[in-house]
DOLOVO-832691 format. One record per residue: residue number from 1; residue in three letters; y, z, x of N, C-alpha, C, CB in turn. Coordinates in pm, whole numbers, plus 32768, in hexadecimal, padded with zeros to 4 digits. Glycine has a CB too. Layout:
BEGIN
SITE   num   residu   n_north   n_up   n_east   ca_north   ca_up   ca_east   c_north   c_up   c_east   cb_north   cb_up   cb_east
SITE   NUM      ala         Y      Z        X          Y       Z         X         Y      Z        X          Y       Z         X
...
***
This chain:
BEGIN
SITE   num   residu   n_north   n_up   n_east   ca_north   ca_up   ca_east   c_north   c_up   c_east   cb_north   cb_up   cb_east
SITE     1      unk      62CD   7B59     BD90       62F4    7B1E      BD17      6358   7AD9     BD28       6309    7B6D      BCB7
SITE     2      unk      63CC   7AFF     BD7E       6444    7AC4      BD89      6429   7A45     BDE5       64B0    7B29      BDC0
SITE     3      unk      63B4   7A59     BE48       6386    79BC      BE9C      635F   797B     BE54       6320    79AC      BF05
SITE     4      unk      6308   79A2     BDD9       62C0    7940      BD85      6327   78D5     BD1E       6259    79A0      BD26
SITE     5      unk      6397   7953     BD23       63FE    7904      BCAC      644E   78A8     BD10       647B    797C      BC45
SITE     6      unk      6466   78BF     BD9A       64A4    785C      BDD6      6454   77E7     BDE1       64CF    7884      BE4C
SITE     7      unk      63DA   77F1     BDEE       6393    7777      BE0C      638F   7714     BD66       62E5    77AC      BE50
SITE     8      unk      63A3   775B     BD09       638A    7729      BC7F      6433   76C3     BC7A       6372    77CD      BBF4
SITE     9      unk      6476   7706     BCC6       650B    76CE      BCC1      6520   7647     BCF5       6569    7726      BD11
SITE    10      unk      64AA   7616     BD60       64BE    75A4      BD96      6432   754D     BD6C       64DE    75BA      BE31
SITE    11      unk      6400   757F     BCF6       6381    7540      BCDA      637F   74B9     BC9A       6338    7594      BC89
SITE    12      unk      6320   746D     BCC9       6312    73F0      BCB7      62A4   73DF     BC33       62E6    73B1      BD44
SITE    13      unk      62CF   73BA     BBCF       6253    73C9      BB50      6214   733C     BB32       6299    7407      BAAB
SITE    14      unk      619E   7336     BB3B       614B    72D2      BB26      60F2   72CD     BA9B       60FC    72D4      BB97
SITE    15      unk      611E   7294     BA1D       60E7    729D      B99F      607D   7237     B984       614D    7295      B93F
SITE    16      unk      6006   725E     B96D       5FB3    71E2      B930      5F7C   721D     B8B0       5F2F    71A6      B996
SITE    17      unk      5FC1   719A     B836       5F84    71CA      B7CA      5F16   718B     B783       5FD8    71DA      B77D
SITE    18      unk      5EC8   71D4     B709       5E64    718F      B6EE      5E62   71D5     B640       5DDB    71A7      B767
SITE    19      unk      5E22   7186     B5FA       5E2F    71AF      B563      5DA2   7193     B530       5EA8    7155      B508
SITE    20      unk      5D5F   71DB     B4D2       5D09    71B0      B47F      5D3F   71BD     B3D5       5C89    71FF      B4A4
SITE    21      unk      5D58   715B     B3AC       5D9C    7176      B332      5D50   7100     B2DF       5E4D    716E      B33C
SITE    22      unk      5D2D   7143     B264       5CEE    70F3      B1EE      5D2F   7109     B167       5C59    7119      B1DD
SITE    23      unk      5D92   70BE     B128       5DE1    70B6      B0C9      5D7E   710B     B040       5E0F    700D      B0BB
SITE    24      unk      5D1F   70F1     B052       5CED    711F      AFCC      5CCE   71AE     AFC7       5C73    70D5      AFA3
SITE    25      unk      5CCE   71F9     B047       5CD8    727A      B03C      5D56   72C4     B047       5C8C    72A3      B08A
SITE    26      unk      5D67   7341     B012       5DCC    7377      B01D      5E3A   7384     B09A       5DA4    73D1      AFFC
SITE    27      unk      5DED   73DB     B0EE       5E02    73D6      B178      5DC4   73AF     B1EC       5E13    7428      B18E
SITE    28      unk      5E31   7360     B23D       5DE1    731E      B2BE      5DFA   7364     B34C       5E11    727D      B2D2
SITE    29      unk      5DC0   7374     B3A9       5DCA    73AE      B429      5DFA   733F     B47B       5D48    73EC      B45C
SITE    30      unk      5E74   7383     B4D3       5EAF    7337      B52F      5EB3   739A     B5AC       5F3C    72FF      B4FB
SITE    31      unk      5EAD   733A     B620       5E9C    7396      B6A4      5F1C   7358     B6FF       5DEE    7380      B6FB
SITE    32      unk      5F5A   73A1     B768       5F90    737B      B7C8      5F5C   73CC     B835       6010    737A      B7B5
SITE    33      unk      5F5A   739F     B8A6       5F3D    73D6      B928      5FD8   73F6     B99E       5ECB    735A      B96A
SITE    34      unk      600A   746E     B9B4       607B    7470      BA0E      6043   7499     BA9B       60EF    74D5      B9DA
SITE    35      unk      606C   7450     BAF9       6047    7494      BB5A      60CF   74A5     BBB0       5FCE    7452      BB9D
SITE    36      unk      60E0   751B     BBCC       6159    753B      BC09      6162   752E     BC88       617D    75AB      BBF2
SITE    37      unk      61D4   7556     BCFC       61A0    751B      BD90      617D   7583     BDDE       6209    74C8      BDE6
SITE    38      unk      6194   760F     BD8E       6169    7677      BDB1      60DB   7682     BDB9       619A    76C6      BD6E
SITE    39      unk      6079   763B     BD84       5FE5    763C      BD66      5FA8   7668     BCF6       5FAA    767B      BDB8
SITE    40      unk      5FF3   76A5     BCA2       5FED    76D3      BC19      5FC0   7658     BBC3       607B    770F      BBEA
SITE    41      unk      5F4E   7665     BB78       5F25    75EE      BB2E      5F31   7625     BA76       5E70    75BD      BB6C
SITE    42      unk      5F89   75DA     BA28       5F96    762C      B99E      5F1E   75B8     B943       6066    7633      B94F
SITE    43      unk      5ED2   75DF     B921       5E71    7598      B8C7      5EB8   75CF     B813       5DAC    75DC      B8F6
SITE    44      unk      5F04   7563     B7E3       5F33    7583      B76A      5F12   7537     B702       5FA8    758B      B76B
SITE    45      unk      5E9F   756A     B68D       5E77    7525      B63C      5ECF   7562     B5A5       5DD7    7529      B64A
SITE    46      unk      5ED9   750B     B55D       5F44    753B      B4EC      5F24   74EC     B457       5FEF    750F      B525
SITE    47      unk      5F34   74F8     B3E0       5F17    74C7      B36E      5F8A   7487     B33F       5EE5    7523      B31B
SITE    48      unk      5F7E   7427     B2F9       5FDD    73C2      B2D1      5FA8   739C     B235       5FDC    733A      B342
SITE    49      unk      5FFA   73C8     B1F2       5FC8    73A2      B150      5FD8   7323     B136       6015    73E8      B0D8
SITE    50      unk      5F6A   72C6     B0FB       5F63    725F      B0D0      5FA6   7212     B044       5EFA    7263      B0D8
SITE    51      unk      5F8A   7291     AFD4       5FD4    7285      AF62      6012   732B     AF1C       5F6A    722F      AEFC
SITE    52      unk      60AF   72E6     AF04       60ED    7339      AEC8      612B   731A     AE4A       6137    7360      AF13
SITE    53      unk      6181   7379     AE17       61DE    7345      AD91      6227   72CB     ADC6       625C    73BF      AD54
SITE    54      unk      6255   72B9     AE2F       62BD    7238      AE37      62C6   7236     AEE8       6377    725B      ADD7
SITE    55      unk      62D9   71CD     AF07       62F6    71AE      AF8C      633F   7201     AFE5       632E    7146      AF8D
SITE    56      unk      63B9   7242     AF91       640B    7290      AFD1      63CC   731A     B013       6471    72A8      AF73
SITE    57      unk      6377   7349     AF75       6327    73C1      AF84      62E4   73A0     B016       62B5    73D8      AF00
SITE    58      unk      6284   733C     B027       622D    733A      B075      625C   7347     B105       61EB    72D3      B05A
SITE    59      unk      6301   72DF     B10D       6321    72F9      B1A2      635A   7367     B1AB       6373    729D      B1E5
SITE    60      unk      638B   73BA     B159       63E5    7459      B18D      6344   74A2     B19B       6478    74C4      B0E8
SITE    61      unk      62CE   74C7     B15B       6290    74F0      B18A      622C   74E6     B1F3       6288    7502      B150
SITE    62      unk      620D   7451     B219       61DC    7439      B284      6228   7464     B30B       61C4    73BE      B27A
SITE    63      unk      62B7   7462     B2E3       6313    7488      B358      6302   752E     B37D       63B9    7463      B329
SITE    64      unk      62DC   756B     B30F       62D1    75F1      B338      6245   7628     B37D       62ED    763D      B2C1
SITE    65      unk      61E8   75C5     B334       6179    75E6      B34C      6145   75C2     B3EB       6133    75AF      B2E3
SITE    66      unk      6165   7578     B407       6163    7534      B49B      6196   7594     B50F       61C6    74AB      B49D
SITE    67      unk      61EF   75F8     B4FA       6222    765D      B558      6208   76D1     B510       62B7    7651      B583
SITE    68      unk      6199   76F4     B4B6       61B0    776B      B48E      6177   77E0     B4FB       6175    7770      B406
SITE    69      unk      6126   77B2     B550       6115    77F7      B5C1      6160   7829     B622       60DB    77C8      B5EF
SITE    70      unk      61D4   77EC     B61B       6235    77F7      B660      622F   77D2     B6F0       6257    7866      B64E
SITE    71      unk      61FF   7745     B707       61EE    7715      B77B      623B   76D1     B7CA       61A3    76E3      B776
SITE    72      unk      62D1   76B1     B76F       6335    767F      B7AA      638E   76F1     B820       6388    764B      B730
SITE    73      unk      6373   7764     B7E5       63B2    77EA      B802      6354   77F5     B86F       63B5    7869      B789
SITE    74      unk      62F5   77FE     B880       6290    7816      B8FB      62B1   77B8     B973       61F2    77F7      B8CD
SITE    75      unk      62B4   7731     B93E       62D8    76CC      B9AC      6382   771F     B9FA       62F4    760B      B94A
SITE    76      unk      63BC   7731     B9AA       643E    773C      B9EF      645D   77DF     BA2A       64B6    770A      B97D
SITE    77      unk      641C   7831     B9F3       6403    78BA      BA20      63AD   78FA     BA56       6409    78F3      B9E2
SITE    78      unk      6337   78BC     BA52       6294    7915      BA43      6288   7985     BA12       624E    7939      BAB9
SITE    79      unk      6245   79E4     BA38       6216    7A5E      B9F2      6270   7AB9     BA24       6183    7A89      BA08
SITE    80      unk      62B4   7B05     B9D7       62EE    7B98      BA14      629A   7BFD     BA3C       633D    7BE0      B9B7
SITE    81      unk      6229   7BE1     BA2D       61CE    7C45      BA7C      61CD   7C1D     BB14       6130    7C42      BA41
SITE    82      unk      61F8   7C66     BB5E       621B    7C74      BBEB      6190   7C57     BC2E       625D    7D0C      BC10
SITE    83      unk      6120   7C7F     BC25       60AF    7C87      BC49      6051   7BEC     BC42       6082    7CF8      BBF8
SITE    84      unk      6082   7BAB     BBCE       6053    7B21      BBD7      60A6   7AC2     BC2B       604B    7AEC      BB52
SITE    85      unk      6074   7ACE     BC94       60B4    7A66      BD01      6039   7A00     BD44       6102    7AC9      BD8A
SITE    86      unk      6005   79B0     BD28       5F95    7970      BD53      5FC9   7918     BDDB       5F56    7916      BCD6
SITE    87      unk      5F7D   7903     BE1F       5FB5    78B1      BEA3      5F8F   7830     BE79       5F72    78D9      BF40
SITE    88      unk      5F05   77E5     BE81       5EFF    777F      BE59      5E8C   775B     BDDA       5EF6    7742      BEC9
SITE    89      unk      5E62   77B9     BDAE       5DDC    77BC      BD32      5E0F   77F7     BCC2       5D4A    781A      BD57
SITE    90      unk      5E83   780A     BCA5       5EA4    783B      BC34      5E92   77DF     BBA0       5F27    7861      BC51
SITE    91      unk      5E83   77E6     BB68       5E5C    7787      BAE7      5EAC   77F0     BA4D       5D77    7778      BADE
SITE    92      unk      5EC0   77AB     B9F5       5EF1    77D8      B960      5EA3   7785     B8F7       5F9C    77BD      B947
SITE    93      unk      5E4E   7798     B8BA       5E1A    775F      B853      5E37   778D     B7D3       5DA7    775F      B863
SITE    94      unk      5E8D   772A     B77E       5EA6    7745      B71E      5E52   76FC     B6AA       5F1E    773C      B723
SITE    95      unk      5E37   7738     B623       5DC7    76EE      B5F9      5E04   7713     B562       5D1B    7720      B630
SITE    96      unk      5D9A   76DB     B4ED       5DC5    7713      B47A      5D57   772C     B42C       5E21    76C9      B437
SITE    97      unk      5D14   776B     B3B2       5CA0    7753      B364      5CEF   7771     B2C6       5C11    77C3      B397
SITE    98      unk      5CCE   7716     B266       5CDA    7702      B1E5      5C91   777F     B195       5CA1    7675      B1C7
SITE    99      unk      5CEE   77D2     B16E       5C85    7839      B113      5C5D   7818     B092       5CBE    78BF      B0F8
SITE   100      unk      5CB7   77B8     B05E       5CDC    77A7      AFB9      5D0D   774C     AF93       5D2A    77F6      AF7F
SITE   101      unk      5CE3   76F1     AF33       5D4E    7689      AF0B      5D12   7660     AE91       5D6B    760A      AF75
SITE   102      unk      5D67   764E     AE3D       5D69    761D      ADA9      5DCE   75A3     AD8C       5D94    769A      AD49
SITE   103      unk      5DBB   758B     ACFC       5E1D    7533      ACD8      5ED0   754B     ACF7       5DFF    752C      AC49
SITE   104      unk      5EF5   75C4     AD19       5F6B    75FD      AD42      5F6B   7635     ADA9       5F99    7647      ACFA
SITE   105      unk      5F27   76A4     ADC7       5F1B    76E6      AE2C      5ED1   76D7     AEB9       5EFF    7736      ADFB
SITE   106      unk      5F22   76E1     AF0C       5EE3    76D1      AFA5      5EDE   7767     B003       5F50    7658      B001
SITE   107      unk      5E7A   77AD     B03F       5E8B    7803      B097      5E49   77ED     B0EE       5E82    786B      B07C
SITE   108      unk      5E90   77F9     B170       5E6C    77E8      B1E8      5E90   7882     B269       5EBC    7755      B202
SITE   109      unk      5E26   7855     B2D1       5E3C    78C1      B332      5E4E   788D     B3B5       5DCF    7920      B334
SITE   110      unk      5E90   789C     B3F4       5EAC    7887      B46B      5EA4   78C8     B4E7       5EFB    7872      B462
SITE   111      unk      5E67   78AA     B542       5E20    78E8      B5BB      5E65   78D3     B657       5D8A    78A5      B5BB
SITE   112      unk      5EB6   790A     B690       5EE9    78EC      B715      5E9E   793B     B773       5F7C    7908      B725
SITE   113      unk      5E5C   790F     B7DE       5DF1    794F      B837      5E50   7934     B89B       5D4E    7911      B846
SITE   114      unk      5E5B   79A8     B90F       5EB1    797D      B98D      5E13   79AD     B9EE       5F73    79EF      B9B0
SITE   115      unk      5DF4   7965     BA49       5D7A    7959      BAAE      5DBE   796D     BB3F       5D26    78B7      BAA3
SITE   116      unk      5D7C   79B3     BB5A       5D6E    79A8      BC1B      5CFD   79AB     BC4F       5DA9    7A1C      BC74
SITE   117      unk      5CE1   795D     BC8F       5C51    792F      BCCA      5BE1   7905     BC59       5C0F    79B1      BD24
SITE   118      unk      5C15   78D6     BBF4       5BBB    78AC      BB6D      5B9B   7942     BB3E       5B18    7844      BB8F
SITE   119      unk      5BC3   799D     BB66       5BA9    7A31      BB1C      5C15   7A3F     BAB8       5BAF    7ABB      BB87
SITE   120      unk      5C04   7A88     BA34       5C68    7AA4      B9D2      5CD0   7B20     BA17       5C15    7AD5      B93F
SITE   121      unk      5D6D   7B09     BA0F       5DA5    7B62      BA53      5DDD   7BA6     B9C0       5E0E    7B28      BAD0
SITE   122      unk      5E24   7B68     B987       5E36    7B91      B8E7      5E37   7B2B     B87E       5EB8    7BD6      B8CF
SITE   123      unk      5E47   7B65     B80B       5E39    7B25      B7A1      5EBA   7B22     B738       5DC6    7B5A      B76D
SITE   124      unk      5EF7   7ABB     B6FC       5F41    7AD4      B67E      5F16   7A7A     B61C       5FD2    7ACA      B68D
SITE   125      unk      5F37   7AB7     B5A5       5F0F    7A68      B525      5F9E   7A7D     B4B8       5E6A    7AB4      B4DA
SITE   126      unk      5F85   79F7     B492       6005    79E5      B419      5FCE   79AF     B3AA       6085    797E      B43D
SITE   127      unk      6007   79AE     B33C       5FB5    796C      B298      602D   7966     B268       5F39    79D3      B224
SITE   128      unk      5FF0   78FD     B201       603F    78C9      B1AC      6014   7895     B12A       6076    7877      B1E8
SITE   129      unk      6035   78DA     B0A2       6009    78AA      B021      6097   7845     AFE5       5FDE    793E      AFB8
SITE   130      unk      6071   77EA     AFDA       60EE    7793      AF9D      60A2   7733     AF18       613C    771A      B02E
SITE   131      unk      6105   76E2     AEB3       60EF    76B8      AE5E      6119   760A     AE89       612C    770D      ADF5
SITE   132      unk      60A8   75DA     AEA2       60D1    7544      AEE7      6124   74E8     AE71       602F    74E4      AF1B
SITE   133      unk      60FE   74FF     ADF8       614A    74B7      AD7D      61E0   74D4     AD87       6112    74EF      ACE7
SITE   134      unk      6202   7551     AD84       62A1    759C      AD6D      62E5   7587     AE23       6289    7684      AD2F
SITE   135      unk      628A   75B5     AE76       62C9    75BE      AEEB      62F0   766A     AF1F       634B    755E      AED3
SITE   136      unk      62C4   76BB     AEAD       62E8    7737      AEAE      6287   7786     AF25       62DB    776B      AE19
SITE   137      unk      62B0   77D3     AF76       6274    7820      AFCB      6287   78AA     AFB5       6296    7800      B041
SITE   138      unk      621E   78DA     AF85       6214    7979      AF6B      6219   79D1     AFE4       618D    799E      AF23
SITE   139      unk      6299   7A1D     AFDE       62AD    7A76      B04D      628F   7AF4     B03B       6323    7A75      B079
SITE   140      unk      626C   7B11     AFC2       6277    7B95      AF9D      61ED   7BB7     AF46       6303    7BAC      AF4C
SITE   141      unk      6185   7BFB     AF45       6128    7C11      AF0D      6131   7C4C     AE86       60EC    7C4A      AF58
SITE   142      unk      61A6   7C7B     AE77       61D5    7CB3      ADD2      6204   7C4A     AD80       6256    7D21      ADCE
SITE   143      unk      6239   7BD4     ADB4       628D    7B70      AD69      61F1   7B2E     AD36       6311    7AFE      ADD4
SITE   144      unk      6189   7B10     AD91       611A    7AC3      AD49      609E   7B36     ACF5       60C8    7A5D      ADCF
SITE   145      unk      60A2   7BBA     AD36       6045    7BFC      ACF5      6082   7C72     ACB5       5FDA    7C1C      AD4A
SITE   146      unk      609C   7C78     AC33       60FD    7CD0      ABFC      609E   7D4F     ABEC       6147    7C95      AB6C
SITE   147      unk      602E   7D77     ABFC       5FFE    7DE6      AC08      5FE2   7E25     AC8A       5FA2    7DE1      ABC9
SITE   148      unk      600A   7DE6     ACF0       5FF2    7DF3      AD8F      6021   7E85     ADAC       6051    7D7C      ADF1
SITE   149      unk      600E   7ED6     ADE5       6053    7F51      AE45      600A   7F69     AEC1       6057    7FE4      ADFB
SITE   150      unk      6086   7F78     AF1B       6092    7F64      AF94      6048   7FD2     AFD1       6114    7F56      AFB9
SITE   151      unk      6057   8043     AF8E       6014    80CC      AFB9      5F82   80D8     AFD8       6027    812C      AF52
SITE   152      unk      5F5B   8065     AF6F       5EA2    805E      AF8A      5E4E   802F     AFE9       5E62    801B      AF37
SITE   153      unk      5EC0   7FE8     B036       5E95    7F86      B0BB      5E7C   7FF4     B126       5F1B    7F0C      B0F7
SITE   154      unk      5ECD   804E     B14E       5E99    80A4      B1CE      5E38   80D3     B1DB       5ECC    8100      B1EF
SITE   155      unk      5DE3   8113     B171       5D5E    815D      B18C      5D0A   80F7     B1B2       5D1F    81AE      B112
SITE   156      unk      5D1E   8069     B17D       5CB2    7FE4      B18E      5CC8   7FD2     B234       5CE8    7F37      B123
SITE   157      unk      5D2E   7FC4     B265       5D59    7FAE      B2F2      5D34   8006     B33A       5DD8    7FA3      B309
SITE   158      unk      5D3D   8079     B32B       5D2D    8103      B396      5C9D   80E5     B379       5D77    81BF      B36C
SITE   159      unk      5C55   80EF     B304       5BC7    80E3      B30D      5B7E   8077     B346       5B9C    80ED      B29F
SITE   160      unk      5BA0   800E     B32F       5B6C    7F7E      B36C      5B5B   7F7C     B3EC       5BC3    7F0D      B358
SITE   161      unk      5BED   7F98     B42C       5BD3    7F93      B4C3      5BC5   800F     B4ED       5C3B    7F54      B516
SITE   162      unk      5B9C   8083     B49C       5B33    80FA      B4F9      5BA4   8141     B565       5A97    8099      B56E
SITE   163      unk      5C4A   8133     B560       5C8C    815A      B5D0      5CEB   81BF     B591       5CCD    80E4      B621
SITE   164      unk      5D30   8235     B5C4       5D77    82AB      B587      5DFF   824E     B58B       5D75    8353      B5E7
SITE   165      unk      5E6A   8294     B569       5EEA    827B      B560      5F2B   8272     B5FC       5F26    82E9      B503
SITE   166      unk      5EFD   82AC     B64D       5F32    82A1      B6BF      5F07   822A     B71C       5F1E    8313      B6F4
SITE   167      unk      5E97   81E7     B6FB       5E51    818A      B730      5E79   80FB     B6FE       5DCC    81AA      B717
SITE   168      unk      5EBD   80EE     B69A       5EFB    804E      B682      5F79   8072     B65B       5EB1    7FE4      B606
SITE   169      unk      5FB3   800E     B685       6062    800C      B66C      6079   7FD6     B5CB       60BF    7F86      B6ED
SITE   170      unk      60AB   8020     B599       60B6    7FF5      B4E2      613B   802F     B4B4       602B    8049      B46E
SITE   171      unk      617B   7FC1     B486       6203    7FF7      B42E      61D9   8029     B3C1       6270    7F8F      B401
SITE   172      unk      61BC   8083     B396       618B    80D6      B31F      6211   80CA     B29E       616F    818E      B35F
SITE   173      unk      6263   80BB     B2DF       62CF    80A0      B270      62C6   8011     B20D       6360    809A      B2C2
SITE   174      unk      6281   7FB6     B269       6275    7F30      B205      620F   7F5D     B18F       6230    7E97      B25E
SITE   175      unk      61C6   7FA2     B18E       6164    7FC9      B14F      616D   8051     B0CF       6114    7FE3      B1C1
SITE   176      unk      61E1   8074     B0E5       621A    80C1      B05D      6220   809F     AFEA       6285    80DF      B05C
SITE   177      unk      6208   80B8     AF66       622F    807D      AEE1      62D5   8047     AEEC       6219    80FD      AE62
SITE   178      unk      62E5   7FF3     AEB6       637B    7FDB      AE85      63BC   7F9E     AF2C       63D6    8093      AE3C
SITE   179      unk      6380   7FA0     AF9D       63D3    7F56      AFCA      63C3   7EC2     AFDE       63EC    7F8B      B028
SITE   180      unk      642F   7E76     B010       6419    7DDB      B007      6427   7DB4     B0A0       6492    7D85      AF9C
SITE   181      unk      63DE   7DE9     B101       63DB    7DE2      B192      6377   7D71     B19A       63B2    7E6F      B1E3
SITE   182      unk      636B   7D4A     B21A       6303    7CDC      B242      627F   7D0A     B249       631F    7CA0      B2C6
SITE   183      unk      6228   7CB2     B1F1       6191    7CCF      B200      6167   7C43     B233       613D    7D02      B16B
SITE   184      unk      6101   7C21     B28E       60BE    7BE5      B2A0      603F   7BBF     B252       60BC    7C03      B2F1
SITE   185      unk      6039   7B7B     B203       5F9F    7B75      B192      5F9C   7B02     B158       5F93    7BE1      B10A
SITE   186      unk      5F35   7AF6     B10F       5F01    7AA8      B0C5      5EA0   7A97     B088       5F05    7A6D      B0E2
SITE   187      unk      5E68   7A70     B01F       5DE2    7A51      AFC3      5D90   79EE     AFC1       5DF6    7A4B      AF52
SITE   188      unk      5D15   7A27     AFAE       5CC5    799B      AFA7      5C69   79CC     AF1D       5C57    796D      B051
SITE   189      unk      5BEF   7999     AEDC       5BC6    7999      AE6E      5B8A   7A40     AE33       5B63    7927      AE78
SITE   190      unk      5B87   7A89     AEAD       5B2F    7AED      AE88      5B83   7B66     AEEB       5A7B    7AC5      AEAD
SITE   191      unk      5BDF   7B62     AF1A       5C1C    7BB2      AF73      5CB2   7BA8     AF85       5BDF    7B9D      AFE6
SITE   192      unk      5CFB   7C09     AFAA       5D6A    7C1C      AFD8      5D76   7C48     B093       5D99    7C84      AF72
SITE   193      unk      5DCE   7BF3     B0C4       5D9A    7BF1      B139      5E34   7C1B     B17D       5D46    7B5A      B163
SITE   194      unk      5E1B   7C89     B1C3       5EA3    7CC0      B217      5E71   7CB2     B2D0       5ECA    7D92      B1DE
SITE   195      unk      5F00   7C9D     B2F6       5EF1    7C8C      B397      5F73   7CEA     B3CD       5EFE    7BD2      B3D2
SITE   196      unk      5F1F   7D73     B3EF       5F7E    7DCD      B41B      5F8F   7DC7     B4AF       5F5B    7E51      B3F1
SITE   197      unk      5FDE   7E0B     B4CF       600D    7E1D      B56D      6059   7DE2     B5BD       5FC0    7E17      B5B3
SITE   198      unk      60AC   7D77     B589       60D4    7D2F      B5C7      617E   7D5A     B5CF       60A2    7CB3      B595
SITE   199      unk      61BB   7D59     B623       6263    7D72      B62F      62BA   7D6F     B5A5       62A8    7CF4      B690
SITE   200      unk      62C3   7DE5     B55C       6311    7DC6      B4D0      62B1   7DA1     B45E       637B    7D46      B4DF
SITE   201      unk      6235   7D8D     B488       61CA    7D47      B42F      61F4   7CB7     B3FC       61AD    7DA4      B3AD
SITE   202      unk      624F   7C89     B470       626A    7BE8      B460      61F9   7B86     B490       62EC    7BBD      B4B6
SITE   203      unk      61AF   7BA9     B4AA       6105    7B84      B4D7      60BF   7BF1     B4DE       60E9    7B40      B567
SITE   204      unk      6038   7BCF     B4FB       5FBE    7C3F      B4FC      5F6F   7C4A     B57C       5F4F    7C1E      B48A
SITE   205      unk      5F44   7C9E     B5AF       5EDA    7CB5      B617      5E4B   7CAE     B5FC       5EEB    7D2D      B649
SITE   206      unk      5E58   7CEE     B576       5DBF    7D0B      B52C      5DC5   7CD6     B49B       5D93    7DBC      B521
SITE   207      unk      5D42   7CAE     B46F       5D24    7C60      B3E3      5CEB   7CE3     B3BE       5CB6    7BC5      B3D8
SITE   208      unk      5D03   7CF0     B332       5CC2    7D4F      B2F2      5CA6   7D05     B23F       5D2B    7DE6      B304
SITE   209      unk      5C34   7CEA     B21B       5C10    7CAC      B190      5BF4   7D35     B135       5B7C    7C3C      B199
SITE   210      unk      5C39   7D3E     B0CB       5C33    7D9A      B069      5BEB   7D4E     AFE0       5CCC    7DD3      B052
SITE   211      unk      5B7E   7D7E     AFAE       5B5C    7D50      AF15      5BC1   7D4E     AEC3       5AFD    7DA1      AECF
SITE   212      unk      5BEB   7CF4     AE72       5C6C    7CDA      AE00      5C4D   7D65     ADAB       5C5D    7C2A      AD89
SITE   213      unk      5BCC   7D5A     AD7B       5BC5    7DC7      AD30      5BD2   7E5D     AD56       5B5F    7DB9      ACFF
SITE   214      unk      5BD1   7E6E     ADDA       5BE0    7F01      AE0A      5C7E   7F11     AE28       5B7E    7F23      AE9A
SITE   215      unk      5CD5   7EC8     ADE1       5D2D    7EC0      AE16      5DA5   7ECE     AD72       5D1A    7E3B      AE80
SITE   216      unk      5D23   7E9C     AD01       5D44    7E9D      AC81      5DA2   7E19     AC6A       5D86    7F27      AC5E
SITE   217      unk      5D90   7D99     ACAF       5DCA    7D2D      AC95      5D76   7CB9     AC84       5E1F    7D1C      ACEC
SITE   218      unk      5DB7   7C5C     AC1F       5D82    7BED      AC12      5D75   7B7C     AC8E       5DC4    7BC5      ABAD
SITE   219      unk      5CF5   7B55     ACB2       5CF4    7AF4      AD28      5D1A   7A68     ACD5       5C4F    7AF0      AD83
SITE   220      unk      5D37   7A15     AD4D       5D4D    799A      ACFF      5CFB   793F     ACC8       5D88    7958      AD36
SITE   221      unk      5D13   78DE     AC61       5C92    788E      AC1F      5C97   7818     AC67       5C96    786C      AB78
***
């Protein structure tokens, strides 16, 4: 890992930009390919909002969305996982999926895949639920869903992943009612989606989709 970081400190970066923008749609897709001198290729695809409550709101949200998978940190520091130490064939693919959009809401899932020899090494999920009219980003599910109870998530998480507590790292304190600790989550029209397993639940290693009705919450319209 130290050797890899020392290579990164001498990195020469070549960035190739491309975009697919349709101003009639709410979100367009933009891409950049970042080739590091170490041989690592970062393929970064990210969303950009075409319509928002104001130009100021649009600019603010687009700056946030461009680096939502923390690519700039990745360039500067690489992974803290010592075993991800590619020689010349390492790749990091960062992509997104629009899960739900309406006149005001936008739900986006981000996925960052680390590959060695084109085989998946590990994966990180992030997600965001935002109001593109006001620029508000929902950080807490309780703030958006008054009837939401964190404690209802754990049975679905463990049941869906079919693993025991000892087989998955999970910060269970983040899933206690009344806690305001970080969760990685979003919603779509029929489901609440939680992404457990990342350090401090700041991102996810897994994706668990739970019907809104099963949690006693209203799905977005």
